[in-house]
All heavy atoms as TSV, in Angstrom:
chain	resi	resn	atom	element	x	y	z
A	1	MET	N	N	73.788	58.104	90.714
A	1	MET	CA	C	72.634	57.273	90.584
A	1	MET	C	C	71.641	57.694	89.560
A	1	MET	O	O	71.101	56.937	88.710
A	1	MET	CB	C	71.912	57.222	91.887
A	1	MET	CG	C	70.762	56.408	92.031
A	1	MET	SD	S	71.243	54.612	91.877
A	1	MET	CE	C	69.825	53.865	92.687
A	2	ASN	N	N	71.490	59.116	89.451
A	2	ASN	CA	C	70.671	59.699	88.382
A	2	ASN	C	C	71.154	59.304	87.003
A	2	ASN	O	O	70.307	59.121	86.100
A	2	ASN	CB	C	70.401	61.167	88.595
A	2	ASN	CG	C	69.603	61.538	89.745
A	2	ASN	OD1	O	68.789	60.774	90.177
A	2	ASN	ND2	N	69.757	62.754	90.281
A	3	GLU	N	N	72.445	59.364	86.818
A	3	GLU	CA	C	73.021	59.019	85.482
A	3	GLU	C	C	72.580	57.638	85.044
A	3	GLU	O	O	72.203	57.356	83.972
A	3	GLU	CB	C	74.457	59.279	85.570
A	3	GLU	CG	C	75.183	59.084	84.160
A	3	GLU	CD	C	76.658	59.419	84.189
A	3	GLU	OE1	O	77.031	60.094	85.068
A	3	GLU	OE2	O	77.267	58.899	83.243
A	4	VAL	N	N	72.716	56.623	85.980
A	4	VAL	CA	C	72.460	55.375	85.748
A	4	VAL	C	C	70.898	55.094	85.293
A	4	VAL	O	O	70.615	54.554	84.347
A	4	VAL	CB	C	72.769	54.419	86.884
A	4	VAL	CG1	C	72.168	52.946	86.751
A	4	VAL	CG2	C	74.262	54.389	87.219
A	5	VAL	N	N	70.066	55.818	86.040
A	5	VAL	CA	C	68.568	55.820	85.876
A	5	VAL	C	C	68.361	56.423	84.285
A	5	VAL	O	O	67.590	55.717	83.545
A	5	VAL	CB	C	67.815	56.536	86.776
A	5	VAL	CG1	C	66.440	56.777	86.516
A	5	VAL	CG2	C	67.982	55.808	88.157
A	6	GLU	N	N	69.034	57.423	84.013
A	6	GLU	CA	C	68.885	58.076	82.567
A	6	GLU	C	C	69.317	57.116	81.577
A	6	GLU	O	O	68.691	57.023	80.561
A	6	GLU	CB	C	69.537	59.420	82.685
A	6	GLU	CG	C	68.872	60.467	83.452
A	6	GLU	CD	C	67.391	60.698	82.931
A	6	GLU	OE1	O	67.179	60.859	81.833
A	6	GLU	OE2	O	66.647	60.880	83.981
A	7	ASP	N	N	70.429	56.496	81.853
A	7	ASP	CA	C	71.065	55.553	80.835
A	7	ASP	C	C	70.090	54.413	80.653
A	7	ASP	O	O	69.809	53.950	79.518
A	7	ASP	CB	C	72.384	55.047	81.397
A	7	ASP	CG	C	73.582	56.120	81.268
A	7	ASP	OD1	O	73.206	57.096	80.561
A	7	ASP	OD2	O	74.601	55.873	81.723
A	8	LEU	N	N	69.571	53.866	81.798
A	8	LEU	CA	C	68.589	52.790	81.667
A	8	LEU	C	C	67.294	53.186	80.900
A	8	LEU	O	O	66.760	52.418	80.137
A	8	LEU	CB	C	68.132	52.230	83.068
A	8	LEU	CG	C	69.263	51.365	83.739
A	8	LEU	CD1	C	68.870	51.199	85.116
A	8	LEU	CD2	C	69.433	50.100	83.002
A	9	ARG	N	N	66.866	54.391	81.274
A	9	ARG	CA	C	65.620	54.898	80.444
A	9	ARG	C	C	65.927	54.960	79.016
A	9	ARG	O	O	65.121	54.570	78.174
A	9	ARG	CB	C	65.141	56.131	81.015
A	9	ARG	CG	C	64.453	56.164	82.441
A	9	ARG	CD	C	64.034	57.395	82.992
A	9	ARG	NE	N	63.308	57.178	84.207
A	9	ARG	CZ	C	63.259	58.172	85.111
A	9	ARG	NH1	N	63.819	59.391	84.923
A	9	ARG	NH2	N	62.641	57.948	86.266
A	10	ALA	N	N	67.079	55.509	78.596
A	10	ALA	CA	C	67.432	55.738	77.255
A	10	ALA	C	C	67.632	54.310	76.532
A	10	ALA	O	O	67.154	54.070	75.417
A	10	ALA	CB	C	68.750	56.470	77.171
A	11	ALA	N	N	68.160	53.362	77.190
A	11	ALA	CA	C	68.357	52.027	76.717
A	11	ALA	C	C	67.038	51.387	76.546
A	11	ALA	O	O	66.730	50.633	75.518
A	11	ALA	CB	C	69.233	51.169	77.531
A	12	THR	N	N	66.082	51.669	77.459
A	12	THR	CA	C	64.774	51.001	77.327
A	12	THR	C	C	64.064	51.625	76.208
A	12	THR	O	O	63.381	50.833	75.458
A	12	THR	CB	C	63.951	51.174	78.637
A	12	THR	OG1	O	64.615	50.642	79.716
A	12	THR	CG2	C	62.539	50.770	78.622
A	13	ALA	N	N	64.090	52.878	75.894
A	13	ALA	CA	C	63.416	53.546	74.875
A	13	ALA	C	C	63.923	53.097	73.563
A	13	ALA	O	O	63.206	52.796	72.628
A	13	ALA	CB	C	63.551	55.073	74.919
A	14	GLU	N	N	65.224	52.866	73.417
A	14	GLU	CA	C	65.977	52.337	72.276
A	14	GLU	C	C	65.457	50.964	71.896
A	14	GLU	O	O	65.165	50.675	70.817
A	14	GLU	CB	C	67.416	52.428	72.272
A	14	GLU	CG	C	67.915	53.893	72.179
A	14	GLU	CD	C	69.535	53.883	72.424
A	14	GLU	OE1	O	70.100	52.800	72.200
A	14	GLU	OE2	O	69.970	54.918	72.848
A	15	THR	N	N	65.393	50.142	72.941
A	15	THR	CA	C	64.818	48.791	72.829
A	15	THR	C	C	63.503	48.730	72.399
A	15	THR	O	O	63.110	47.968	71.513
A	15	THR	CB	C	65.042	47.979	74.186
A	15	THR	OG1	O	66.404	47.981	74.507
A	15	THR	CG2	C	64.504	46.591	73.935
A	16	ALA	N	N	62.533	49.471	72.888
A	16	ALA	CA	C	61.326	49.612	72.508
A	16	ALA	C	C	61.018	50.165	71.057
A	16	ALA	O	O	60.298	49.610	70.352
A	16	ALA	CB	C	60.477	50.588	73.413
A	17	ASP	N	N	61.982	51.078	70.673
A	17	ASP	CA	C	61.954	51.571	69.252
A	17	ASP	C	C	62.298	50.427	68.316
A	17	ASP	O	O	61.753	50.102	67.250
A	17	ASP	CB	C	62.836	52.762	69.054
A	17	ASP	CG	C	62.304	54.005	69.739
A	17	ASP	OD1	O	61.068	54.037	69.991
A	17	ASP	OD2	O	63.013	54.881	69.942
A	18	SER	N	N	63.337	49.522	68.665
A	18	SER	CA	C	63.875	48.542	67.914
A	18	SER	C	C	62.759	47.528	67.721
A	18	SER	O	O	62.522	46.932	66.711
A	18	SER	CB	C	65.147	47.902	68.417
A	18	SER	OG	O	66.169	48.803	68.356
A	19	ALA	N	N	62.072	47.295	68.811
A	19	ALA	CA	C	61.038	46.140	68.858
A	19	ALA	C	C	59.851	46.669	67.951
A	19	ALA	O	O	59.374	45.834	67.213
A	19	ALA	CB	C	60.646	45.922	70.275
A	20	SER	N	N	59.553	47.912	67.973
A	20	SER	CA	C	58.483	48.392	67.287
A	20	SER	C	C	58.864	48.369	65.630
A	20	SER	O	O	58.005	47.891	64.842
A	20	SER	CB	C	58.213	49.839	67.565
A	20	SER	OG	O	57.188	50.430	66.822
A	21	GLU	N	N	60.072	48.642	65.420
A	21	GLU	CA	C	60.443	48.453	63.905
A	21	GLU	C	C	60.456	46.998	63.539
A	21	GLU	O	O	60.045	46.735	62.487
A	21	GLU	CB	C	61.911	49.099	63.788
A	21	GLU	CG	C	61.971	50.692	64.005
A	21	GLU	CD	C	63.394	51.133	63.978
A	21	GLU	OE1	O	64.349	50.462	63.523
A	21	GLU	OE2	O	63.627	52.435	64.363
A	22	ALA	N	N	60.947	46.176	64.296
A	22	ALA	CA	C	61.016	44.686	63.945
A	22	ALA	C	C	59.428	44.215	63.827
A	22	ALA	O	O	59.225	43.510	62.957
A	22	ALA	CB	C	61.598	43.935	65.032
A	23	LEU	N	N	58.620	44.674	64.669
A	23	LEU	CA	C	57.194	44.195	64.571
A	23	LEU	C	C	56.593	44.829	63.162
A	23	LEU	O	O	55.877	44.067	62.557
A	23	LEU	CB	C	56.337	44.759	65.689
A	23	LEU	CG	C	54.993	44.469	65.683
A	23	LEU	CD1	C	54.704	42.888	65.554
A	23	LEU	CD2	C	54.315	45.004	66.927
A	24	SER	N	N	56.971	46.062	62.804
A	24	SER	CA	C	56.418	46.653	61.591
A	24	SER	C	C	57.008	45.743	60.409
A	24	SER	O	O	56.066	45.515	59.467
A	24	SER	CB	C	57.015	48.007	61.374
A	24	SER	OG	O	56.553	48.560	60.205
A	25	VAL	N	N	58.180	45.283	60.400
A	25	VAL	CA	C	58.763	44.469	59.321
A	25	VAL	C	C	57.934	43.131	59.313
A	25	VAL	O	O	57.592	42.680	58.115
A	25	VAL	CB	C	60.230	44.211	59.455
A	25	VAL	CG1	C	60.747	43.199	58.529
A	25	VAL	CG2	C	60.976	45.554	59.301
A	26	VAL	N	N	57.708	42.512	60.329
A	26	VAL	CA	C	56.882	41.239	60.395
A	26	VAL	C	C	55.543	41.459	59.908
A	26	VAL	O	O	54.938	40.706	59.154
A	26	VAL	CB	C	56.892	40.605	61.964
A	26	VAL	CG1	C	56.008	39.499	62.035
A	26	VAL	CG2	C	58.324	40.158	62.321
A	27	GLU	N	N	54.892	42.518	60.327
A	27	GLU	CA	C	53.516	42.828	59.821
A	27	GLU	C	C	53.462	43.020	58.347
A	27	GLU	O	O	52.629	42.568	57.595
A	27	GLU	CB	C	52.981	44.027	60.627
A	27	GLU	CG	C	52.696	43.834	61.995
A	27	GLU	CD	C	52.256	45.084	62.843
A	27	GLU	OE1	O	52.584	46.194	62.352
A	27	GLU	OE2	O	51.628	44.919	63.792
A	28	GLN	N	N	54.627	43.681	57.805
A	28	GLN	CA	C	54.623	43.933	56.409
A	28	GLN	C	C	54.767	42.638	55.604
A	28	GLN	O	O	54.086	42.377	54.560
A	28	GLN	CB	C	55.758	44.898	55.916
A	28	GLN	CG	C	55.402	46.314	56.406
A	28	GLN	CD	C	56.587	47.234	56.179
A	28	GLN	OE1	O	57.330	47.068	55.210
A	28	GLN	NE2	N	56.925	48.072	57.185
A	29	ARG	N	N	55.697	41.750	56.135
A	29	ARG	CA	C	55.937	40.513	55.586
A	29	ARG	C	C	54.639	39.542	55.562
A	29	ARG	O	O	54.242	38.749	54.679
A	29	ARG	CB	C	57.007	39.680	56.286
A	29	ARG	CG	C	58.377	40.377	55.868
A	29	ARG	CD	C	59.349	39.458	56.619
A	29	ARG	NE	N	60.650	40.034	56.255
A	29	ARG	CZ	C	61.793	39.660	56.883
A	29	ARG	NH1	N	61.764	38.684	57.734
A	29	ARG	NH2	N	63.004	40.179	56.492
A	30	TYR	N	N	53.928	39.663	56.693
A	30	TYR	CA	C	52.550	39.015	56.942
A	30	TYR	C	C	51.615	39.379	55.784
A	30	TYR	O	O	50.966	38.611	55.093
A	30	TYR	CB	C	52.043	39.153	58.125
A	30	TYR	CG	C	50.623	38.550	58.354
A	30	TYR	CD1	C	50.366	37.162	58.479
A	30	TYR	CD2	C	49.537	39.417	58.144
A	30	TYR	CE1	C	49.115	36.771	58.533
A	30	TYR	CE2	C	48.188	38.902	58.145
A	30	TYR	CZ	C	48.060	37.494	58.340
A	30	TYR	OH	O	46.729	37.121	58.310
A	31	ASP	N	N	51.533	40.657	55.537
A	31	ASP	CA	C	50.617	41.357	54.715
A	31	ASP	C	C	50.913	40.849	53.202
A	31	ASP	O	O	50.012	40.500	52.474
A	31	ASP	CB	C	50.532	42.765	54.748
A	31	ASP	CG	C	49.886	43.366	55.987
A	31	ASP	OD1	O	49.182	42.560	56.691
A	31	ASP	OD2	O	50.103	44.501	56.400
A	32	LEU	N	N	52.264	40.756	52.891
A	32	LEU	CA	C	52.731	40.466	51.642
A	32	LEU	C	C	52.385	38.922	51.406
A	32	LEU	O	O	51.819	38.651	50.294
A	32	LEU	CB	C	54.256	40.655	51.373
A	32	LEU	CG	C	54.848	40.294	50.099
A	32	LEU	CD1	C	54.165	41.166	48.940
A	32	LEU	CD2	C	56.308	40.589	50.085
A	33	LEU	N	N	52.732	38.133	52.293
A	33	LEU	CA	C	52.453	36.561	52.101
A	33	LEU	C	C	51.039	36.432	51.995
A	33	LEU	O	O	50.455	35.714	51.296
A	33	LEU	CB	C	53.068	35.866	53.268
A	33	LEU	CG	C	54.633	35.710	53.141
A	33	LEU	CD1	C	55.176	35.212	54.536
A	33	LEU	CD2	C	55.081	35.063	52.063
A	34	ASP	N	N	50.148	37.128	52.797
A	34	ASP	CA	C	48.648	36.937	52.757
A	34	ASP	C	C	48.110	37.384	51.449
A	34	ASP	O	O	47.373	36.645	50.874
A	34	ASP	CB	C	48.031	37.873	54.003
A	34	ASP	CG	C	46.536	37.591	54.099
A	34	ASP	OD1	O	46.153	36.380	54.265
A	34	ASP	OD2	O	45.846	38.592	53.988
A	35	ALA	N	N	48.584	38.412	50.940
A	35	ALA	CA	C	48.192	38.880	49.606
A	35	ALA	C	C	48.622	37.911	48.569
A	35	ALA	O	O	47.745	37.554	47.598
A	35	ALA	CB	C	48.850	40.224	49.235
A	36	ALA	N	N	49.716	37.289	48.709
A	36	ALA	CA	C	50.170	36.297	47.680
A	36	ALA	C	C	49.432	34.969	47.742
A	36	ALA	O	O	48.901	34.505	46.771
A	36	ALA	CB	C	51.660	35.947	47.959
A	37	LEU	N	N	48.971	34.606	48.881
A	37	LEU	CA	C	48.125	33.511	49.015
A	37	LEU	C	C	46.790	33.746	48.544
A	37	LEU	O	O	46.095	32.835	47.963
A	37	LEU	CB	C	48.085	33.047	50.570
A	37	LEU	CG	C	49.429	32.304	51.040
A	37	LEU	CD1	C	49.339	32.100	52.555
A	37	LEU	CD2	C	49.668	31.036	50.322
A	38	ARG	N	N	46.213	34.980	48.888
A	38	ARG	CA	C	44.898	35.360	48.215
A	38	ARG	C	C	44.876	35.362	46.854
A	38	ARG	O	O	43.976	34.809	46.124
A	38	ARG	CB	C	44.422	36.499	48.863
A	38	ARG	CG	C	43.880	36.508	50.297
A	38	ARG	CD	C	43.174	37.837	50.742
A	38	ARG	NE	N	44.302	38.698	51.109
A	38	ARG	CZ	C	44.559	39.894	50.540
A	38	ARG	NH1	N	43.759	40.290	49.529
A	38	ARG	NH2	N	45.520	40.470	51.007
A	39	LEU	N	N	45.942	35.845	46.244
A	39	LEU	CA	C	46.060	35.898	44.681
A	39	LEU	C	C	46.146	34.402	44.166
A	39	LEU	O	O	45.327	34.210	43.257
A	39	LEU	CB	C	47.309	36.652	44.283
A	39	LEU	CG	C	47.634	36.760	42.833
A	39	LEU	CD1	C	46.530	37.447	42.014
A	39	LEU	CD2	C	49.017	37.292	42.550
A	40	HIS	N	N	46.925	33.633	44.744
A	40	HIS	CA	C	47.049	32.264	44.333
A	40	HIS	C	C	45.712	31.502	44.409
A	40	HIS	O	O	45.195	30.837	43.565
A	40	HIS	CB	C	48.074	31.533	45.143
A	40	HIS	CG	C	48.185	30.054	44.749
A	40	HIS	ND1	N	48.828	29.593	43.462
A	40	HIS	CD2	C	47.899	28.919	45.364
A	40	HIS	CE1	C	48.806	28.326	43.415
A	40	HIS	NE2	N	48.195	27.922	44.552
A	41	GLY	N	N	44.985	31.724	45.574
A	41	GLY	CA	C	43.770	31.183	45.791
A	41	GLY	C	C	42.561	31.610	44.724
A	41	GLY	O	O	41.766	30.780	44.433
A	42	GLU	N	N	42.713	32.855	44.392
A	42	GLU	CA	C	41.669	33.379	43.494
A	42	GLU	C	C	42.032	33.042	41.993
A	42	GLU	O	O	41.145	33.036	41.120
A	42	GLU	CB	C	41.706	34.878	43.548
A	42	GLU	CG	C	41.071	35.225	44.988
A	42	GLU	CD	C	41.238	36.865	45.205
A	42	GLU	OE1	O	41.696	37.518	44.341
A	42	GLU	OE2	O	40.869	37.249	46.275
A	43	THR	N	N	43.379	32.897	41.652
A	43	THR	CA	C	43.710	32.704	40.172
A	43	THR	C	C	44.468	31.450	39.907
A	43	THR	O	O	44.617	31.090	38.781
A	43	THR	CB	C	44.781	33.922	39.864
A	43	THR	OG1	O	45.951	33.739	40.649
A	43	THR	CG2	C	44.117	35.225	39.951
A	44	GLY	N	N	44.720	30.591	40.977
A	44	GLY	CA	C	45.477	29.469	40.705
A	44	GLY	C	C	46.950	29.719	40.487
A	44	GLY	O	O	47.401	30.846	40.813
A	45	THR	N	N	47.641	28.826	39.837
A	45	THR	CA	C	48.967	29.045	39.531
A	45	THR	C	C	49.209	29.798	38.341
A	45	THR	O	O	48.802	29.419	37.098
A	45	THR	CB	C	49.641	27.631	39.231
A	45	THR	OG1	O	49.499	26.928	40.518
A	45	THR	CG2	C	51.202	27.819	39.049
A	46	ILE	N	N	49.709	31.065	38.456
A	46	ILE	CA	C	49.977	31.894	37.347
A	46	ILE	C	C	51.401	32.528	37.545
A	46	ILE	O	O	52.031	32.231	38.608
A	46	ILE	CB	C	48.974	33.049	37.390
A	46	ILE	CG1	C	49.161	33.989	38.658
A	46	ILE	CG2	C	47.542	32.684	37.118
A	46	ILE	CD1	C	48.416	35.285	38.622
A	47	GLU	N	N	51.854	33.142	36.536
A	47	GLU	CA	C	53.232	33.842	36.674
A	47	GLU	C	C	53.154	34.812	37.751
A	47	GLU	O	O	52.075	35.636	37.876
A	47	GLU	CB	C	53.586	34.409	35.300
A	47	GLU	CG	C	54.015	33.517	34.229
A	47	GLU	CD	C	54.589	34.235	33.030
A	47	GLU	OE1	O	54.496	35.612	33.001
A	47	GLU	OE2	O	55.015	33.501	31.921
A	48	CYS	N	N	54.240	34.982	38.432
A	48	CYS	CA	C	54.223	36.080	39.574
A	48	CYS	C	C	54.107	37.402	38.969
A	48	CYS	O	O	54.881	37.797	37.898
A	48	CYS	CB	C	55.626	35.952	40.151
A	48	CYS	SG	S	55.837	37.249	41.377
A	49	PRO	N	N	53.247	38.302	39.431
A	49	PRO	CA	C	53.125	39.575	38.786
A	49	PRO	C	C	54.330	40.582	39.134
A	49	PRO	O	O	54.381	41.612	38.364
A	49	PRO	CB	C	51.875	40.210	39.403
A	49	PRO	CG	C	51.646	39.358	40.773
A	49	PRO	CD	C	52.324	37.923	40.478
A	50	VAL	N	N	55.108	40.184	39.984
A	50	VAL	CA	C	56.343	40.958	40.274
A	50	VAL	C	C	57.434	40.520	39.396
A	50	VAL	O	O	58.150	41.345	38.706
A	50	VAL	CB	C	56.711	40.952	41.828
A	50	VAL	CG1	C	57.936	41.698	42.162
A	50	VAL	CG2	C	55.431	41.408	42.637
A	51	CYS	N	N	57.815	39.169	39.596
A	51	CYS	CA	C	59.083	38.767	38.838
A	51	CYS	C	C	58.836	37.879	37.600
A	51	CYS	O	O	59.740	37.564	36.972
A	51	CYS	CB	C	59.986	37.943	39.809
A	51	CYS	SG	S	59.257	36.459	40.457
A	52	GLU	N	N	57.539	37.712	37.424
A	52	GLU	CA	C	57.120	36.875	36.286
A	52	GLU	C	C	57.756	35.520	36.189
A	52	GLU	O	O	57.854	34.976	35.196
A	52	GLU	CB	C	57.440	37.597	34.877
A	52	GLU	CG	C	56.692	38.882	34.854
A	52	GLU	CD	C	57.076	39.697	33.529
A	52	GLU	OE1	O	57.923	39.294	32.673
A	52	GLU	OE2	O	56.370	40.794	33.406
A	53	ALA	N	N	58.060	34.895	37.413
A	53	ALA	CA	C	58.580	33.566	37.459
A	53	ALA	C	C	57.564	32.583	37.598
A	53	ALA	O	O	56.395	32.826	37.977
A	53	ALA	CB	C	59.415	33.381	38.569
């Protein structure tokens, strides 16, 4: 029984870590898109400062 409990605890910790990493990626994407929209709002349509497209 103890082994099952330990396995469940480990799986729960791994799931929480994965969820935390996924949330971090989503937050970074949000920040990037927010910055792009602010740049567009402040400067209008200009060449992309990253890819120059």
